[in-house]
N, CA, C and O of each residue as an XYZ file, in Angstrom:
336
protein
N     -84.590     -4.206    -50.720
C     -85.551     -3.149    -50.534
C     -86.275     -3.375    -49.221
O     -86.801     -4.463    -48.987
N     -86.314     -2.376    -48.366
C     -87.032     -2.456    -47.106
C     -88.413     -1.856    -47.263
O     -88.608     -0.878    -47.986
N     -89.361     -2.455    -46.578
C     -90.755     -2.018    -46.658
C     -91.193     -1.457    -45.319
O     -90.663     -1.838    -44.275
N     -92.153     -0.558    -45.349
C     -92.735     -0.018    -44.128
C     -93.989     -0.796    -43.782
O     -94.611     -1.405    -44.653
N     -94.365     -0.778    -42.497
C     -95.550     -1.524    -42.087
C     -96.830     -0.868    -42.613
O     -97.887     -1.497    -42.561
N     -96.780      0.364    -43.116
C     -97.961      1.018    -43.673
C     -98.349      0.445    -45.026
O     -99.392      0.803    -45.573
N     -97.533     -0.431    -45.567
C     -97.786     -0.997    -46.882
C     -98.435     -2.374    -46.784
O     -98.246     -3.204    -47.673
N     -99.198     -2.634    -45.720
C     -99.771     -3.955    -45.509
C    -100.682     -4.398    -46.640
O    -100.831     -5.600    -46.860
N    -101.294     -3.480    -47.360
C    -102.227     -3.854    -48.410
C    -101.547     -3.954    -49.771
O    -102.194     -4.290    -50.763
N    -100.277     -3.673    -49.825
C     -99.510     -3.745    -51.048
C     -99.147     -5.207    -51.327
O     -98.650     -5.902    -50.441
N     -99.391     -5.668    -52.543
C     -99.111     -7.069    -52.889
C     -97.618     -7.373    -52.802
O     -97.246     -8.477    -52.404
N     -96.759     -6.430    -53.161
C     -95.318     -6.641    -53.064
C     -94.904     -6.842    -51.609
O     -94.023     -7.651    -51.318
N     -95.537     -6.108    -50.695
C     -95.243     -6.264    -49.270
C     -95.672     -7.641    -48.784
O     -94.951     -8.283    -48.020
N     -96.831     -8.093    -49.217
C     -97.302     -9.417    -48.828
C     -96.358    -10.503    -49.354
O     -96.080    -11.478    -48.656
N     -95.874    -10.335    -50.568
C     -94.920    -11.296    -51.132
C     -93.598    -11.269    -50.368
O     -92.964    -12.309    -50.194
N     -93.178    -10.088    -49.911
C     -91.942     -9.977    -49.130
C     -92.091    -10.695    -47.795
O     -91.137    -11.309    -47.315
N     -93.269    -10.628    -47.190
C     -93.516    -11.348    -45.939
C     -93.397    -12.848    -46.173
O     -92.773    -13.559    -45.384
N     -93.990    -13.322    -47.250
C     -93.916    -14.748    -47.581
C     -92.468    -15.161    -47.826
O     -92.046    -16.230    -47.386
N     -91.714    -14.332    -48.517
C     -90.310    -14.642    -48.795
C     -89.489    -14.673    -47.502
O     -88.653    -15.559    -47.324
N     -89.720    -13.718    -46.605
C     -89.009    -13.707    -45.324
C     -89.305    -14.973    -44.519
O     -88.399    -15.580    -43.949
N     -90.581    -15.364    -44.478
C     -90.949    -16.564    -43.733
C     -90.349    -17.808    -44.382
O     -89.879    -18.701    -43.677
N     -90.357    -17.882    -45.711
C     -89.784    -19.032    -46.411
C     -88.279    -19.127    -46.150
O     -87.758    -20.223    -45.943
N     -87.586    -18.001    -46.157
C     -86.142    -18.000    -45.863
C     -85.877    -18.498    -44.449
O     -84.962    -19.290    -44.224
N     -86.684    -18.029    -43.495
C     -86.526    -18.463    -42.109
C     -86.797    -19.963    -41.988
O     -86.054    -20.677    -41.315
N     -87.849    -20.433    -42.631
C     -88.206    -21.850    -42.545
C     -87.119    -22.736    -43.155
O     -86.807    -23.797    -42.615
N     -86.547    -22.306    -44.268
C     -85.490    -23.099    -44.902
C     -84.246    -23.170    -44.005
O     -83.642    -24.233    -43.868
N     -83.863    -22.037    -43.394
C     -82.714    -22.045    -42.477
C     -82.990    -22.953    -41.281
O     -82.111    -23.695    -40.844
N     -84.206    -22.892    -40.758
C     -84.588    -23.695    -39.598
C     -84.541    -25.185    -39.933
O     -83.983    -25.980    -39.177
N     -85.129    -25.558    -41.068
C     -85.167    -26.968    -41.465
C     -83.755    -27.492    -41.757
O     -83.410    -28.604    -41.358
N     -82.946    -26.694    -42.450
C     -81.582    -27.109    -42.763
C     -80.764    -27.282    -41.488
O     -79.992    -28.233    -41.366
N     -80.932    -26.372    -40.548
C     -80.220    -26.459    -39.279
C     -80.609    -27.730    -38.527
O     -79.741    -28.440    -38.019
N     -81.894    -28.019    -38.454
C     -82.363    -29.221    -37.752
C     -81.862    -30.487    -38.435
O     -81.510    -31.457    -37.763
N     -81.826    -30.486    -39.772
C     -81.329    -31.642    -40.513
C     -79.842    -31.869    -40.239
O     -79.408    -33.003    -40.031
N     -79.073    -30.793    -40.241
C     -77.631    -30.912    -39.991
C     -77.374    -31.419    -38.581
O     -76.524    -32.284    -38.376
N     -78.108    -30.881    -37.603
C     -77.924    -31.309    -36.218
C     -78.323    -32.774    -36.059
O     -77.639    -33.531    -35.370
N     -79.419    -33.175    -36.689
C     -79.868    -34.564    -36.572
C     -78.911    -35.542    -37.239
O     -78.831    -36.701    -36.832
N     -78.189    -35.094    -38.252
C     -77.277    -35.992    -38.949
C     -75.894    -36.064    -38.288
O     -75.055    -36.870    -38.688
N     -75.662    -35.228    -37.288
C     -74.371    -35.243    -36.583
C     -74.344    -36.405    -35.588
O     -75.393    -36.838    -35.110
N     -73.158    -36.906    -35.277
C     -73.057    -37.948    -34.243
C     -73.591    -37.424    -32.911
O     -73.481    -36.238    -32.602
N     -74.168    -38.330    -32.133
C     -74.856    -37.922    -30.895
C     -73.947    -37.133    -29.947
O     -74.397    -36.171    -29.325
N     -72.693    -37.523    -29.832
C     -71.805    -36.836    -28.892
C     -71.417    -35.432    -29.358
O     -70.948    -34.629    -28.552
N     -71.603    -35.124    -30.639
C     -71.225    -33.813    -31.177
C     -72.420    -32.899    -31.447
O     -72.235    -31.783    -31.933
N     -73.617    -33.338    -31.148
C     -74.808    -32.569    -31.525
C     -74.872    -31.189    -30.880
O     -75.270    -30.223    -31.530
N     -74.498    -31.089    -29.654
C     -74.556    -29.787    -28.969
C     -73.638    -28.774    -29.659
O     -74.028    -27.627    -29.878
N     -72.439    -29.193    -29.994
C     -71.485    -28.304    -30.654
C     -71.962    -27.953    -32.062
O     -71.846    -26.801    -32.480
N     -72.491    -28.918    -32.793
C     -73.004    -28.667    -34.142
C     -74.196    -27.713    -34.081
O     -74.340    -26.838    -34.935
N     -75.050    -27.882    -33.070
C     -76.197    -26.993    -32.905
C     -75.751    -25.551    -32.639
O     -76.339    -24.608    -33.169
N     -74.713    -25.385    -31.818
C     -74.198    -24.043    -31.550
C     -73.624    -23.420    -32.817
O     -73.822    -22.230    -33.059
N     -72.927    -24.194    -33.618
C     -72.362    -23.680    -34.872
C     -73.480    -23.285    -35.830
O     -73.429    -22.212    -36.433
N     -74.483    -24.138    -35.976
C     -75.606    -23.827    -36.884
C     -76.354    -22.573    -36.439
O     -76.715    -21.738    -37.268
N     -76.590    -22.439    -35.124
C     -77.278    -21.248    -34.620
C     -76.438    -19.995    -34.850
O     -76.980    -18.940    -35.180
N     -75.136    -20.100    -34.681
C     -74.254    -18.959    -34.924
C     -74.231    -18.555    -36.386
O     -74.266    -17.367    -36.705
N     -74.175    -19.521    -37.262
C     -74.183    -19.213    -38.690
C     -75.521    -18.623    -39.105
O     -75.569    -17.709    -39.928
N     -76.597    -19.133    -38.549
C     -77.918    -18.588    -38.853
C     -78.011    -17.119    -38.428
O     -78.528    -16.286    -39.172
N     -77.513    -16.811    -37.241
C     -77.505    -15.426    -36.782
C     -76.636    -14.537    -37.652
O     -76.993    -13.392    -37.928
N     -75.501    -15.057    -38.085
C     -74.613    -14.304    -38.966
C     -75.285    -14.038    -40.312
O     -75.174    -12.938    -40.853
N     -75.976    -15.031    -40.850
C     -76.698    -14.835    -42.114
C     -77.789    -13.776    -41.978
O     -78.060    -13.031    -42.920
N     -78.411    -13.712    -40.804
C     -79.437    -12.686    -40.572
C     -78.834    -11.289    -40.519
O     -79.498    -10.314    -40.872
N     -77.593    -11.185    -40.084
C     -76.927     -9.886    -40.063
C     -76.502     -9.479    -41.476
O     -76.660     -8.325    -41.872
N     -75.964    -10.438    -42.228
C     -75.479    -10.159    -43.582
C     -76.640     -9.876    -44.536
O     -76.565     -8.960    -45.355
N     -77.710    -10.661    -44.430
C     -78.862    -10.526    -45.319
C     -80.131    -10.444    -44.462
O     -80.828    -11.445    -44.301
N     -80.440     -9.255    -43.906
C     -81.591     -9.146    -43.002
C     -82.917     -9.288    -43.748
O     -82.988     -9.064    -44.956
N     -83.961     -9.660    -43.016
C     -85.290     -9.741    -43.618
C     -85.744     -8.379    -44.127
O     -85.282     -7.341    -43.653
N     -86.652     -8.394    -45.094
C     -87.108     -7.160    -45.731
C     -88.248     -6.490    -44.985
O     -88.439     -5.280    -45.113
N     -89.006     -7.248    -44.212
C     -90.209     -6.705    -43.578
C     -90.069     -6.660    -42.068
O     -89.196     -7.304    -41.486
N     -90.939     -5.895    -41.454
C     -90.948     -5.774    -40.006
C     -91.323     -7.115    -39.354
O     -90.767     -7.483    -38.318
N     -92.254     -7.830    -39.958
C     -92.647     -9.138    -39.432
C     -91.497    -10.127    -39.522
O     -91.281    -10.916    -38.602
N     -90.762    -10.090    -40.620
C     -89.606    -10.967    -40.783
C     -88.522    -10.654    -39.778
O     -87.893    -11.562    -39.235
N     -88.297     -9.377    -39.526
C     -87.291     -8.982    -38.531
C     -87.688     -9.467    -37.143
O     -86.840     -9.940    -36.385
N     -88.975     -9.353    -36.803
C     -89.449     -9.808    -35.497
C     -89.249    -11.322    -35.348
O     -88.840    -11.795    -34.289
N     -89.536    -12.066    -36.400
C     -89.350    -13.516    -36.371
C     -87.883    -13.877    -36.184
O     -87.556    -14.767    -35.400
N     -87.008    -13.197    -36.893
C     -85.568    -13.466    -36.806
C     -85.026    -13.077    -35.436
O     -84.234    -13.819    -34.855
N     -85.437    -11.936    -34.914
C     -84.964    -11.507    -33.587
C     -85.425    -12.495    -32.525
O     -84.647    -12.870    -31.647
N     -86.676    -12.917    -32.597
C     -87.182    -13.897    -31.637
C     -86.419    -15.217    -31.709
O     -86.092    -15.806    -30.679
N     -86.140    -15.671    -32.909
C     -85.392    -16.917    -33.084
C     -83.978    -16.783    -32.545
O     -83.486    -17.689    -31.874
N     -83.317    -15.669    -32.827
C     -81.944    -15.483    -32.349
C     -81.886    -15.340    -30.834
O     -80.944    -15.825    -30.206
N     -82.866    -14.691    -30.241
C     -82.916    -14.606    -28.771
C     -83.107    -15.994    -28.175
O     -82.466    -16.345    -27.184
N     -83.985    -16.777    -28.780
C     -84.186    -18.153    -28.296
C     -82.892    -18.964    -28.422
O     -82.516    -19.684    -27.497
N     -82.217    -18.846    -29.563
C     -80.976    -19.591    -29.769
C     -79.915    -19.198    -28.745
O     -79.202    -20.055    -28.224
N     -79.813    -17.909    -28.459
C     -78.846    -17.456    -27.444
C     -79.213    -17.952    -26.055
O     -78.333    -18.317    -25.275
N     -80.500    -17.969    -25.738
C     -80.918    -18.384    -24.404
C     -80.680    -19.870    -24.170
O     -80.575    -20.297    -23.020
N     -80.594    -20.665    -25.226
C     -80.328    -22.102    -25.061
C     -78.925    -22.349    -24.519
O     -78.682    -23.359    -23.858
N     -78.018    -21.449    -24.789
C     -76.618    -21.686    -24.442
C     -76.106    -20.789    -23.308
O     -74.920    -20.833    -22.980
N     -76.969    -19.993    -22.716
C     -76.544    -19.150    -21.584
C     -76.867    -19.792    -20.271
O     -76.580    -19.224    -19.218
């Protein structure tokens, strides 16, 4: 279910924002853990794979709120800029 930004005072909208942020934080933490556990010589390649999978997951299951979408777009732009 997608929400509009006019629903800022709706409790369901506030919960959706929290859920979007929690999903982003879990992907971020898992990605950092996987990269840190990779051998040093392979970290760059593992980081690129994790960033690509994270972006793909955002396409398959996009955030529900406008704030969540902004966070995901900003993160994906940052991830792309690291490798260009």
